[in-house]
Structure formats: structure tokens, C-alpha cells
GUFIDREN-447185 format. One line per field, with one value per residue (C-alpha): x, y, z. Coordinates in Angstrom, 3 decimals, padded with zeros to 6 digits. Example, Ala and Ser with C-alpha at 12.3 -4.5 7.8 and 13.67 -1.06 7.14 Angstrom:
// residues 2
c1: [012.300;013.670]
c2: [-004.500;-001.060]
c3: [007.800;007.140]
//
This chain:
// residues 738
c1: [011.251;014.810;015.193;016.830;019.253;017.668;014.126;012.076;008.321;007.108;008.398;007.492;008.974;006.726;008.004;007.682;008.176;007.465;010.422;009.849;013.251;012.513;008.997;006.586;002.834;001.717;-001.904;-004.593;-008.059;-010.334;-013.592;-014.993;-018.422;-019.279;-021.089;-022.609;-023.715;-020.454;-018.243;-016.012;-015.088;-014.516;-013.616;-010.608;-007.690;-005.683;-002.111;-000.345;003.280;006.555;009.959;011.848;015.103;016.824;015.216;018.355;021.432;019.789;018.251;021.495;021.477;018.265;015.332;011.981;012.683;009.979;011.108;009.932;011.399;010.012;010.654;008.316;004.974;001.664;-000.217;-003.347;-005.726;-009.013;-009.210;-012.874;-014.416;-015.195;-014.858;-017.992;-016.959;-019.494;-019.204;-019.039;-018.752;-015.857;-016.938;-014.250;-014.893;-015.273;-015.530;-012.666;-012.402;-010.412;-007.037;-005.491;-001.839;-002.405;-000.814;002.824;004.034;007.727;010.161;013.867;014.446;012.356;015.047;016.120;012.582;011.701;009.317;006.943;006.588;003.426;002.531;-000.340;-001.957;-005.177;-006.578;-007.964;-006.555;-008.256;-006.613;-003.928;-004.119;-002.095;-004.399;-004.370;-004.395;-003.746;-007.576;-008.280;-009.322;-008.569;-004.850;-004.260;-004.598;-001.203;000.379;002.196;003.557;001.559;004.736;005.377;001.896;002.248;005.822;005.429;001.762;002.155;005.104;003.258;000.259;002.334;003.968;000.820;000.778;-001.588;-003.886;-004.871;-005.532;-009.173;-008.142;-005.354;-007.818;-010.412;-007.710;-006.562;-010.120;-010.574;-007.396;-008.623;-011.724;-009.572;-009.827;-006.824;-004.237;-005.377;-003.218;-000.509;000.632;-001.325;000.464;001.805;001.388;002.207;001.288;003.037;002.257;003.170;003.390;001.838;004.615;003.746;005.786;005.211;006.953;010.105;010.411;013.590;013.531;010.999;011.228;009.643;007.148;003.336;002.655;-001.059;-002.037;-005.509;-005.836;-009.106;-009.407;-011.579;-010.827;-011.143;-013.775;-010.774;-008.361;-006.022;-006.593;-010.376;-012.837;-016.313;-018.385;-021.743;-022.294;-023.862;-027.299;-026.476;-026.089;-023.341;-020.676;-016.870;-014.001;-010.281;-008.843;-005.254;-003.676;000.169;-000.237;-001.799;-003.873;-002.199;-005.195;-007.610;-005.607;-002.394;-000.241;003.072;003.403;006.682;006.078;008.086;005.777;003.440;000.658;-002.762;-005.951;-009.619;-012.246;-015.675;-017.526;-020.803;-022.599;-026.311;-028.614;-029.155;-025.368;-023.133;-019.539;-017.051;-013.617;-010.441;-011.101;-010.916;-014.248;-017.689;-019.108;-022.831;-024.207;-025.673;-027.742;-025.916;-027.074;-030.292;-030.197;-026.763;-025.563;-022.255;-019.756;-017.015;-013.983;-010.590;-007.369;-005.074;-002.274;000.076;000.278;001.419;-001.184;-001.448;-003.400;-006.283;-009.383;-012.953;-015.920;-019.082;-022.063;-025.499;-024.098;-026.421;-025.163;-025.488;-027.578;-025.645;-027.652;-025.753;-023.900;-021.195;-018.492;-017.498;-015.172;-016.218;-012.580;-012.494;-013.325;-010.171;-007.692;-004.001;-001.597;001.073;003.625;001.351;001.639;005.357;004.621;006.678;006.315;009.031;006.924;006.175;003.481;000.067;-003.011;-001.606;-003.761;-000.682;-000.529;-004.270;-005.054;-008.595;-007.464;-004.634;-007.169;-009.773;-009.823;-012.613;-012.812;-016.320;-017.005;-019.593;-020.263;-021.443;-022.467;-024.890;-028.502;-027.984;-025.269;-026.389;-027.611;-024.478;-022.577;-024.481;-024.346;-020.731;-018.628;-020.381;-019.983;-016.341;-015.335;-015.074;-013.460;-010.690;-010.143;-009.923;-007.447;-005.365;-005.335;-004.171;-001.122;-000.030;-001.856;-003.285;-005.366;-003.589;-006.974;-010.173;-012.820;-013.063;-015.544;-015.614;-017.286;-018.113;-016.839;-018.151;-017.546;-014.808;-012.489;-009.119;-008.257;-009.939;-009.379;-007.489;-006.695;-006.675;-006.892;-010.240;-011.559;-011.287;-012.475;-013.604;-014.578;-017.834;-015.807;-015.493;-019.035;-019.663;-018.918;-017.494;-016.249;-012.548;-011.848;-013.871;-012.069;-008.658;-008.861;-010.374;-007.415;-004.953;-006.578;-006.596;-002.942;-002.380;-003.421;-000.112;001.998;001.531;-000.308;000.752;004.176;004.948;007.872;010.011;010.551;007.638;009.641;009.619;006.043;007.115;007.295;003.516;002.339;004.797;004.080;000.081;000.327;002.271;-000.083;-003.098;-002.593;-001.791;-004.816;-007.037;-006.038;-006.857;-010.238;-010.878;-009.566;-007.248;-004.958;-001.191;-001.185;-004.263;-002.810;000.378;-001.036;-003.155;-000.192;002.034;-000.870;-001.097;002.652;002.687;-000.165;001.739;005.004;003.326;001.760;005.314;007.038;004.719;005.135;008.947;008.991;006.770;007.711;010.783;013.387;013.631;010.049;011.031;013.473;011.825;014.508;015.117;016.948;019.223;021.799;020.200;016.854;015.466;017.628;016.181;017.604;018.541;014.986;013.517;012.265;012.725;011.186;009.440;010.922;008.423;005.310;003.918;004.543;000.984;002.067;003.190;-000.264;-001.041;002.076;002.132;006.046;006.155;003.222;004.683;008.491;008.115;005.970;008.526;011.386;009.325;008.579;012.099;013.097;010.318;011.560;015.150;013.797;010.295;006.912;005.990;009.204;008.818;005.383;006.356;009.155;006.671;004.807;007.917;008.618;005.323;005.575;008.776;008.210;004.350;003.800;006.973;008.385;011.045;013.149;013.892;017.157;015.246;013.194;015.785;018.779;016.451;015.499;019.179;019.979;017.162;018.260;022.144;022.186;020.953;024.511;025.992;023.683;025.044;022.241;023.147;021.722;023.975;023.134;019.299;019.775;021.713;019.615;016.117;015.558;018.322;017.949;015.205;014.001;014.070;016.840;017.638;015.495;017.204;016.654;014.044;012.088;012.376;011.202;008.064;007.423;007.820;005.423;002.694;003.139;002.597;-000.872;-001.866;-003.813;-002.517;000.723;001.691;004.970;006.033;005.753;007.904;010.453;010.482;010.881;013.740;015.682;015.161;016.199;018.643;016.650;018.686;021.641;019.999;020.159;018.363;015.409;014.665;015.284;013.005;010.012;011.144;010.903;007.578;006.316;007.925;005.915;002.761;002.511;004.176;006.901;009.001;011.812;012.759;012.579;016.341;016.428;014.122;016.274;019.520;017.813;016.695;020.306;022.239;019.898;018.698;018.287;015.410;014.037;012.014;008.510;009.003;009.013;005.457;004.475;006.074;003.812;000.381;-000.524;-000.198;001.813;003.892;006.847;007.056;006.747;009.410;011.714;011.063;011.882;015.026;016.313;015.743;017.669;020.607;020.885;019.280;022.338;023.747;020.646;019.596;017.786;014.719;014.653;014.886;011.969;009.811;010.481;010.036;006.642;005.785;006.683;006.320]
c2: [014.613;013.552;010.145;007.374;005.394;002.113;003.146;001.661;002.736;-000.077;-002.737;-003.241;-000.224;002.411;005.909;008.574;011.547;014.462;016.656;016.781;018.124;021.227;021.894;020.353;020.407;021.321;021.217;019.984;021.655;019.235;020.510;017.535;016.180;012.605;012.085;008.512;008.259;009.373;007.430;010.356;012.599;016.076;019.432;021.129;020.690;023.463;022.920;025.109;024.994;025.589;025.337;022.265;021.929;021.078;023.789;025.936;027.002;030.072;028.133;028.226;031.931;032.615;031.567;030.337;026.755;024.181;022.565;023.120;022.800;019.256;019.071;022.025;020.702;022.561;020.914;023.142;022.232;020.616;017.596;017.145;020.434;020.044;023.041;023.617;026.121;027.755;026.200;028.223;026.276;027.384;027.401;028.269;031.494;029.161;025.426;024.674;021.440;018.783;018.317;014.988;016.441;019.761;022.926;022.875;026.247;026.259;029.162;029.817;029.768;026.831;024.630;027.025;027.438;025.693;022.942;021.639;017.862;016.032;012.369;011.988;009.428;008.723;012.244;014.739;018.254;021.328;024.323;025.033;028.411;030.713;032.090;035.370;034.964;038.523;039.321;037.056;039.552;037.339;037.052;039.818;037.087;035.976;039.319;039.198;042.223;043.621;043.185;039.598;038.395;036.485;034.870;034.124;032.972;029.049;029.367;031.301;029.066;025.810;027.221;028.069;026.283;023.264;025.062;027.244;024.548;025.704;029.205;027.630;025.543;028.184;030.433;027.600;027.460;031.089;031.016;028.299;030.176;032.935;034.028;033.365;036.196;038.260;040.035;037.487;034.619;031.455;028.492;026.038;022.428;019.149;015.552;012.363;008.818;009.299;013.004;016.560;019.196;022.882;026.002;029.633;031.635;033.356;031.601;029.929;028.839;027.313;030.383;032.452;029.704;030.219;029.264;028.438;026.629;025.346;022.494;021.883;018.164;015.091;011.374;008.574;005.873;003.507;005.274;002.844;004.732;004.312;001.492;002.036;-000.986;-002.246;-003.248;-006.518;-004.854;-004.055;-000.297;001.591;002.864;004.056;003.582;003.903;000.721;001.031;-000.025;000.213;003.764;004.894;008.038;009.553;008.778;010.505;013.702;015.318;014.839;014.054;010.173;009.937;009.155;012.092;014.446;014.480;017.062;017.826;018.145;019.166;018.088;018.880;016.239;016.513;013.461;012.353;012.693;008.954;008.260;008.289;009.666;008.176;009.340;009.022;012.322;012.558;014.251;012.285;014.368;014.798;015.685;019.261;020.370;021.312;021.861;020.161;016.562;016.655;016.574;017.889;016.129;017.985;016.052;017.017;015.894;017.726;014.962;015.395;012.097;010.677;011.448;007.755;007.496;009.492;007.213;007.750;005.468;006.708;004.432;003.731;002.253;001.812;002.245;-000.917;000.150;000.565;-001.230;000.452;003.766;003.957;003.041;006.335;005.614;007.195;007.860;010.573;013.127;012.457;015.190;014.648;013.328;015.629;013.568;013.718;017.349;017.143;014.465;015.628;014.217;013.875;014.653;017.880;020.107;018.666;017.924;014.672;012.384;011.084;014.345;014.384;012.684;011.622;010.106;008.345;006.519;005.887;002.233;002.169;005.018;006.012;003.729;002.987;000.027;000.480;-002.183;-002.636;-003.596;-007.081;-007.430;-005.130;-007.688;-009.752;-006.622;-005.667;-009.330;-010.059;-006.785;-004.366;-006.514;-007.388;-003.820;-002.773;-005.780;-005.460;-002.046;-002.589;-005.245;-003.073;-000.277;-002.835;-003.659;-000.397;002.292;005.484;005.016;007.311;008.253;009.677;007.456;004.546;003.697;000.086;-000.499;-003.798;-003.233;-004.679;-008.269;-007.498;-006.214;-008.087;-008.436;-009.288;-005.878;-002.646;000.097;003.902;006.600;006.454;003.842;000.192;-001.589;-005.110;-007.996;-009.648;-012.885;-012.405;-012.177;-016.023;-018.945;-018.483;-015.026;-015.991;-014.912;-011.542;-010.916;-011.721;-009.460;-006.691;-006.940;-007.032;-003.792;-001.949;-002.767;-000.813;002.505;002.217;000.355;001.548;004.768;006.554;005.099;004.875;003.495;006.165;004.017;002.309;-000.853;-001.647;-003.072;-005.377;-002.471;-002.368;-005.881;-007.946;-006.004;-006.169;-009.827;-010.480;-008.117;-009.666;-012.872;-010.792;-008.730;-011.725;-013.772;-010.791;-010.511;-014.436;-014.073;-017.034;-018.266;-018.341;-021.972;-021.560;-018.413;-020.156;-023.108;-021.065;-018.967;-021.958;-023.454;-020.151;-020.056;-023.536;-022.618;-019.282;-021.369;-023.564;-020.667;-019.010;-021.915;-022.657;-019.025;-018.946;-021.991;-020.597;-017.010;-014.893;-014.588;-010.823;-010.556;-012.347;-009.752;-007.754;-004.843;-004.881;-001.465;-002.947;-000.478;002.218;001.914;005.438;007.188;009.389;011.509;015.177;016.265;013.765;011.307;007.648;004.449;001.705;-001.516;-004.042;-002.144;-002.531;-006.446;-008.080;-011.007;-008.551;-007.543;-011.202;-012.093;-012.644;-012.495;-009.120;-010.350;-013.709;-013.198;-009.959;-011.811;-014.677;-012.021;-010.473;-013.775;-014.690;-011.600;-012.204;-015.624;-014.077;-011.645;-012.888;-011.955;-009.751;-007.593;-007.354;-006.057;-003.454;-002.437;-002.057;000.543;002.456;002.602;003.672;006.419;007.737;007.261;008.018;010.708;009.738;007.811;005.054;002.613;-000.809;000.050;002.745;-000.277;-002.857;-000.628;000.829;-002.862;-003.891;-001.143;-001.854;-005.514;-005.442;-009.239;-010.181;-009.185;-012.121;-014.516;-013.138;-011.008;-007.655;-005.129;-006.520;-010.100;-009.510;-007.444;-010.287;-013.317;-011.714;-008.501;-008.355;-012.045;-014.201;-017.312;-017.667;-018.161;-021.744;-023.079;-024.090;-027.600;-026.743;-024.832;-027.791;-030.094;-028.048;-027.695;-031.359;-032.045;-029.879;-031.753;-034.943;-033.734;-033.275;-036.182;-035.819;-034.842;-035.221;-036.744;-033.619;-031.763;-034.310;-034.201;-030.531;-030.646;-033.212;-031.116;-027.901;-028.709;-031.659;-033.676;-036.883;-034.846;-033.202;-034.207;-037.196;-035.233;-033.792;-037.107;-039.029;-036.719;-036.940;-040.775;-040.571;-038.662;-041.060;-043.921;-042.166;-041.181;-044.193;-042.036;-044.895;-042.489;-041.892;-045.529;-045.591;-042.836;-044.674;-047.877;-045.922;-044.389;-047.608;-048.893;-045.948;-044.209;-047.281;-045.015;-043.317;-045.750;-048.258;-046.949;-046.353;-050.141;-050.041;-047.171;-049.302;-052.441;-050.635;-049.647;-053.385;-052.443;-055.270;-053.289;-051.220;-054.422;-056.225;-053.127;-053.316;-056.927;-056.574;-053.733;-055.943;-058.764;-056.726;-055.144;-057.639;-059.230;-055.680;-054.291;-053.444;-056.608;-054.511;-052.592;-055.962;-057.308;-054.477;-054.388;-058.202;-057.893;-055.226;-057.214;-060.869]
c3: [-019.478;-018.652;-020.352;-018.765;-020.910;-019.871;-020.166;-022.913;-022.103;-024.559;-022.085;-018.482;-016.696;-015.752;-016.181;-013.295;-015.429;-012.884;-012.522;-008.692;-007.927;-009.914;-008.815;-006.325;-006.193;-002.679;-002.866;-005.441;-005.763;-008.112;-009.500;-011.264;-012.668;-013.255;-016.568;-016.318;-019.915;-021.563;-019.121;-018.274;-015.596;-016.616;-015.143;-013.714;-011.348;-009.755;-008.844;-006.372;-007.026;-005.238;-006.563;-005.393;-003.522;-006.777;-008.625;-008.955;-007.102;-005.962;-003.250;-001.482;-001.257;000.106;-002.173;-000.510;000.428;000.314;003.564;007.128;010.641;011.069;014.710;015.470;015.298;016.301;019.296;018.991;016.275;015.801;013.682;013.749;012.443;008.768;006.162;003.955;001.378;-000.794;-004.190;-007.461;-010.504;-012.910;-016.436;-019.217;-021.135;-024.111;-024.503;-026.908;-028.721;-026.654;-027.929;-028.313;-028.147;-026.447;-027.821;-028.646;-029.533;-030.673;-030.026;-030.470;-026.764;-026.184;-025.298;-022.553;-021.029;-017.945;-018.380;-015.790;-016.347;-014.684;-014.891;-017.201;-019.272;-021.282;-020.418;-022.896;-021.960;-023.589;-021.763;-019.301;-017.342;-015.088;-012.251;-011.125;-007.400;-006.785;-007.095;-003.935;-001.266;001.585;000.813;003.343;005.916;004.719;005.570;002.270;000.656;-002.331;-004.436;-003.303;-003.283;-006.524;-005.981;-002.376;-002.220;-002.182;000.087;002.632;002.409;002.719;005.669;007.672;011.021;011.221;013.560;010.735;008.228;007.816;006.600;004.525;002.664;002.153;000.664;-001.694;-002.669;-003.236;-005.268;-007.255;-008.388;-009.700;-013.257;-015.650;-016.111;-019.199;-021.790;-021.537;-023.700;-022.799;-021.151;-023.781;-023.179;-024.914;-024.122;-024.827;-023.656;-020.070;-019.421;-019.710;-020.333;-019.576;-020.357;-020.051;-022.658;-021.570;-018.141;-017.794;-013.903;-011.643;-009.558;-012.168;-013.189;-012.134;-008.800;-009.457;-012.894;-013.738;-016.057;-017.944;-019.025;-019.026;-018.617;-021.314;-020.922;-021.200;-019.111;-017.086;-013.625;-013.552;-014.160;-015.734;-015.048;-013.719;-009.878;-008.970;-009.519;-013.205;-012.620;-013.920;-011.610;-011.670;-009.289;-009.297;-009.448;-008.125;-011.333;-011.923;-013.285;-010.204;-010.721;-013.779;-016.063;-013.311;-013.172;-013.969;-011.110;-009.680;-009.069;-007.417;-003.748;-002.575;-004.097;-000.828;-001.042;000.458;-001.718;-001.636;-004.207;-005.207;-007.273;-008.760;-009.728;-010.644;-007.625;-007.215;-006.931;-003.949;-004.142;-001.754;-001.559;000.513;002.245;005.933;006.381;006.023;003.154;002.686;-000.766;-001.485;-004.362;-007.563;-011.149;-012.246;-011.641;-009.752;-006.215;-004.924;-002.718;-000.893;000.380;001.631;003.525;005.727;005.928;002.975;001.061;-002.457;-005.290;-005.698;-002.495;-003.964;-004.438;-005.679;-006.101;-007.720;-007.724;-006.560;-003.321;-000.231;003.252;005.624;008.771;011.918;014.609;017.390;018.192;015.828;018.554;019.821;022.586;025.767;026.445;023.830;026.588;028.480;028.253;027.418;030.088;031.224;029.087;026.014;025.880;024.841;022.212;019.193;015.704;013.083;010.055;008.613;010.322;009.897;012.064;013.469;015.418;017.112;019.048;020.137;023.406;022.704;019.177;021.123;023.248;020.478;019.919;017.216;014.793;013.001;010.215;007.545;005.093;001.604;-001.114;-004.069;-002.833;-003.512;-001.192;001.558;003.934;003.634;004.170;007.177;008.587;008.065;007.526;009.891;013.058;012.204;011.605;015.211;016.433;013.838;014.510;018.168;017.701;015.304;017.994;020.837;018.640;017.093;018.839;017.388;014.224;011.740;009.866;011.633;010.065;007.568;004.638;003.434;-000.064;-001.538;-005.034;-008.372;-009.139;-011.814;-008.914;-009.405;-005.711;-002.290;-000.927;-001.475;001.070;000.627;003.255;005.111;002.551;001.868;-001.325;-000.503;-002.811;-002.668;-002.291;001.310;002.017;001.796;004.124;007.557;008.886;008.687;005.138;005.645;009.101;007.846;004.947;007.021;009.285;006.338;004.904;008.221;008.734;005.669;007.359;009.268;006.748;003.256;004.016;007.135;006.562;002.796;000.609;-000.646;-003.708;-005.293;-006.017;-002.205;-001.978;000.655;003.154;002.661;001.814;003.699;006.962;006.341;005.737;009.146;011.008;009.512;011.652;014.730;014.636;013.648;016.468;018.856;017.188;017.757;021.336;020.972;023.769;023.191;021.931;019.612;018.263;017.449;015.882;013.601;012.662;011.893;009.706;007.776;007.471;006.016;003.381;002.466;001.969;-000.336;-002.415;-002.356;-003.384;-006.251;-007.464;-007.236;-009.497;-011.916;-012.302;-013.725;-011.203;-011.882;-010.315;-007.288;-006.062;-003.343;-004.029;-007.885;-007.593;-005.015;-003.784;-006.194;-004.536;-003.746;-006.451;-009.223;-011.883;-011.634;-012.378;-009.966;-012.699;-012.501;-013.343;-011.527;-012.402;-013.812;-013.093;-016.437;-016.640;-016.871;-014.451;-011.696;-010.537;-009.899;-008.011;-004.216;-003.743;-002.024;000.349;000.954;001.023;002.843;005.512;005.984;006.485;009.223;010.578;010.540;012.341;014.943;015.702;016.570;019.277;020.303;018.938;021.986;021.605;017.984;018.103;020.875;018.415;015.636;017.864;018.412;014.841;013.906;016.570;014.789;011.136;010.686;008.138;006.224;003.507;004.263;002.572;003.630;005.631;007.920;009.333;009.334;010.821;013.679;014.441;014.514;016.684;019.186;019.350;019.089;020.110;016.645;015.161;017.158;015.267;012.024;011.307;009.764;007.242;004.433;005.104;005.190;001.860;000.317;001.689;001.523;-000.569;-003.418;-004.520;-005.998;-004.166;-000.457;002.121;003.214;005.999;009.157;010.405;012.921;010.209;007.841;010.792;011.390;007.582;007.079;010.044;008.684;005.374;006.912;007.924;004.428;002.849;-000.650;-002.036;-005.505;-006.798;-008.285;-004.947;-003.066;-005.954;-005.456;-001.790;-002.071;-004.626;-003.022;000.457;-000.355;002.344;002.090;003.392;006.253;009.969;011.265;012.357;008.954;007.208;009.611;008.492;004.846;005.020;006.679;003.792;001.385;002.909;003.480;-000.175;-001.603;-003.233;-004.568;-005.906;-002.220;-001.063;-001.234;001.362;003.550;003.414;004.207;006.984;008.616;008.115;009.396;011.809;014.038;017.113;015.295;012.865;014.889;014.405;010.732;010.226;011.554;009.157;006.389;007.173;008.078;004.483;003.431;000.367;-000.904;-002.053;001.460;003.577;001.269;002.063;005.670;005.936;003.762;006.098;009.195;007.753;006.850;010.432;012.660;014.011;015.071;016.709;020.126;021.536;022.685;019.195;017.333;019.499;018.750;014.945;014.707;016.230;013.638;010.406;011.205]
//
């Protein structure tokens, strides 16, 4: 791994070790078994590798490139037909003892040999093999010369058009079952805290490195990427927890988001267990070895390895009382204009290009839960799902993924929800009370299908691109579900804005400033080392997973932008943005610059890319509120029954309320009177004396609480200014206080 001078893995920055500029994983084939008693997942993973753009200068003179013409996308494919490959379990020739540190074989030329670096943690790797893919009989389908079959295999597999994805996956599967190459030096490997490093003796460039590598390994019961626990029925289960280290303790992988790949997986689990995964197919179990069943999943959309999700437990499926909402419009053909629809991403079977998918308001969905929560899940979650899906489609259009599972996870799950492709984990906390919490959370997680998954951040530190957008869209979707009128929807959103402001304000006062910055790498965001390695700042800080700043500050930035151009136009822009950037990774400026270009009038209001960075993304705390926003905030606070003195002091110091305009000061004085905030009585007195045009009714509020000190203040102010008062105003005030 190429070390960074400011990297200290013992602190709170997470290393992304994989040398993605030198080599890219284009496809994973996992063959795993879940051992409940031992609390491990064991088996093999095959990596299909291709030299990266930064692998050598030879790329400039004609070596195979890993890029494709992104403007040419096939429109002929069937996204609904599953593949059901015949399974043949791979067993190593010998079962070697699992090695803690791997096998590190030194050589004189070791420093000059190419090293494949994978992100890895808390795994026990026993063997790394180079596969003999030349033994696969069906490789003739690729039309590769016999001399080139080994070197050009992955390049040819990756470049197959999306219409051939079934053949592509079948060939990947056949290759993954090949035997290891015999009569050669074994692949050398070494493990440190955060990486698995693999070499082949004598190989000095990525272009000469094996294109297919199989790693035999097993997880550890305490591995950071998986959580072994018991469900609410007391039965053992395991699920990926979306921890800061992503999936590197589940399988060796490339964690940088730019390493987008496809995968297919065969998972064997005991017969009474259900295996749910983030695959796009709806898998059904098949018999495996005695006492086990086999589940096969796959994806055809290249995505970061962090999006891979698995949950294995004795989950039960909630009963669907009606047909699973397959829209009659699915039979409609493409419009003439749709036939020319071109995506900007790499070639894969994209739903945005399929006419029926584009009008499918509700995708097939299922709900799973432990038996004790099954009825609640059926009564609460199942009826809400189609409503939330319909609302999301009405705002953003095509559902990027063809299906959705929702799982009620064990009680120890540390969030209300977590979204992955094709599956959402939901906390049991949303199952009680009214449907508002459950519905809003479903809307939030469904929004991630677009922002966070179909469109991802190119730098992990820009979490606001995912969480801020989902928080903003949560309100939009939920008001659609509730069928609220414009006024009701606006009132509800303003109330939520107030609640979020209070949470954010409290967090900003009680957290490190470094953790409040939405773009901690600032102008270096998205940059990596020569090899592709980098770090995720603050990812290992134990406070960070519990912070809401990326959700809330990101939400307020979007709300600020929407206020400038109007919500309806803002949401229309969202839909256009999704159409352009789905299937790709972005940085903040991709969204912001496109928005500024679409609405040039914003520049006349002083809103530019640089000001958004400086005011919102690159600094802690929040930008100053304008007077109208302050008035609205204070009016909402006036509806609160109790506000502590510390909260009022914080308001006064944060916004310098006594120096604001009369509208703001009026509300501030009302708050001081309502909550008997004696520290602000001088502000009230000055307001009554110097802002007589607005202070008449404040006298009544001072008198109504029958507080001796407040009443004395009112009488004193009247005595000071009564000779200068308008006669009508004086009459009204005297009636109040006498």
C-alpha cells in the first residue's frame, strides 16, 4: 500500500488501500456457506481483474483499456429473465490451516514485483490461487484467439454488450469453477490490518498479473462488517451492518467507490434459514448438501462493493393480501421518442431504457420479519410500501432497481433504516404508534435508490449527497402519500424544518467542528494517490455514525436552493439530473454546477459554486439565516410550551437577535415575555421605547401572565413614552395596563 504522509490508521481516518488505478475488479463470484454454530461465513471469492488506466504507460500505446464508449448503450435486453446456473461446490484439494498473516514469501526482486492490494480486515485467508480459465470450453463464445485467451479474457467478458449479460454471467461462473494453474509457483499473499496484498513471483506489471484469482477465506465472528446476533425471537442470525469499514470484513474487495463492479453469489445456509441479499433477482432456495439450502443472487448494474448486502435468519414473509402491484402499464411499448433514449453510464441492462420499467409506478416488493413482528410488519409496512413507491415514482420517475425487499432487523440495529440495492433494513422502532414514522422512514430509504445508490458519491466523505437528498425527498414523498394539499404540505414541512433545525443546532453546539464539515477534503475532494489509495477522513471516529450533520445540514442546503427557484422547478430539475447521472458517481460540484447552469438567475442573487462551498460545505456550523427565516423560526418557537433559559441564551447569542430588524426583535421579545426570560427584559424595554409602531400588543402580553416584574416593566415603559405616544395607541395601552 502506498502510504499517505498524514495517515495514522490508529486514529479516526479509514484507509482505502486498494490500488484501483493499477488494477480493477470487474466482477466477483462468491461461493459461501453460513455456519450458524461457529458464527462464520466461509468459502471462496473469485476476482476477475483488468489493468486500470494508471497501470502503465503502455496503455497509451494500445494496451486493452478498461473503459468503454459510454455513449453507446444497447437497447435490446431482457432485464426480467433470471439465470439459474447449475451449482458445483468447489472444494480445495487440501484443507490447509487458516493463516493469520497469510504467506509472505520474500525474493530479491520483490520490491519490483507488482502487488495487487485489496481492502481486507478481520478475515482469515488460507489460500490464493490463479485460475486456469483456458480449460473453460465455452470460451469460444468470446471469439478469442487461443494465444490470447488468458490475457484478454476479462477485457472481452467486460466488453460484452448488455444484451448478452446472461451469457456473460454464465462464463464468469464457469471460469470461477476452473481448477488452479498447476506446476507454477503459488500466489504469494500477506495480510496487514487493513489490506490483503497478493503477488505472483516474477510479475512486474498489472498486464502480466493473473486475470482471475480465487481467494479461500472465512470471516471472524467479531468481524467489523457483519453482525452475529439474535433476532427478537431469540434465534441466531447474521447481517451486514453498513459499518464504517463497509464490506472488507465480509470479503476481500476494492472499497474505493470508483471500483464499480458486478457480482453473483451462491450462499448455502441451514434449511430453516432464509438468505436475503442485494441481488436484483428474487432468489428461491434449492437443495444443497445435507441440512443446507442454496440461494443464488446476482446483479448486472456495476456498483461499489460497499453496496453488497446479506441477511441470513429465520425470517418470515408477510402475506401479500393483493396482487403484488404489477402495473397494467407494463405491457405498453416504448414511445417513438423513447427508442432514442441514451444513457451516459457504462453499458449495462438499464431500466431507464426500458419502456415498461419507465411507467412502472410500483415495483414488486416483499416484507420479512421475525415471527413476533410479522403481524405488525404486515399491518404497517406492507400497506405503506406501494404508496411510498408510487410517490417516489411520481417525483423522480423510473425506479432504478427492479424489486425491493424490506427486512425488520434485530433490535440491536443502530439506525431506523439502511438502504442497499433491492433491499432495505428497517428498525422495529417504526412499527409502533401511528404510521407517520414508518411511512417517513420508508420514503427516506426509497429515496436512496436514486441518491446514494443509482447515483453515488465519488468520494465517501461527501455523505450529504446521499443523506441530505434523502432527507429532503422524504418530506416530498410523504406529503404525496398523505395526499396533502399545498398549504397542509407546506405547514408540515415547515414544522419538520423547525424540528430538524433544533436537532442540528444542538449537534453543532456539542460536536467537534471538524465533524461538522460536509466536504472535509475541500478542494482535494475526489483526489487519490498515484495507486488509487486514499483515506476516508473521520470514518473511524466513534462519534461520527451517530451524527446527523450530513443529513440535516445537507437538507437545509437543498431547502435553501429550493427556496431560490421554487420547489416545483427544483423537483423537475431533480428528475432531469437523475436522467443524466444515474449509474454514475458524482461530486458536489456536478449537481451544483448543473443547477446553477439551469437557473442562471441565481447568480444575480450572489449564489455561485464558490459561495455554496464556503457557506455550506467547507465550513462548520450553519450559514446565517436571513430575516424572513429568522421570523419564521421564532414564530415556530413561540408555539413551543417550554423553552429553557439556555436555549434562549443560545438563540440570542447565535443570531444577535437584539440587533436584528423590528420584525425579528418583536418575536424575540414575545419569546422573552412568554418564557419569563429575565436576561432579555432590557431588550423588551428598548423595543417598547424605540419601536412604538410595533409594540402596542406586547404590553398586553406583559400584563396577561400577572407576573409582577413584567407588569412593572410595562408600566415603567408607558410612563417614559406616554407623552410622545400616538393618542390611539396610548388609549389602547392604558386600557391594558391600568
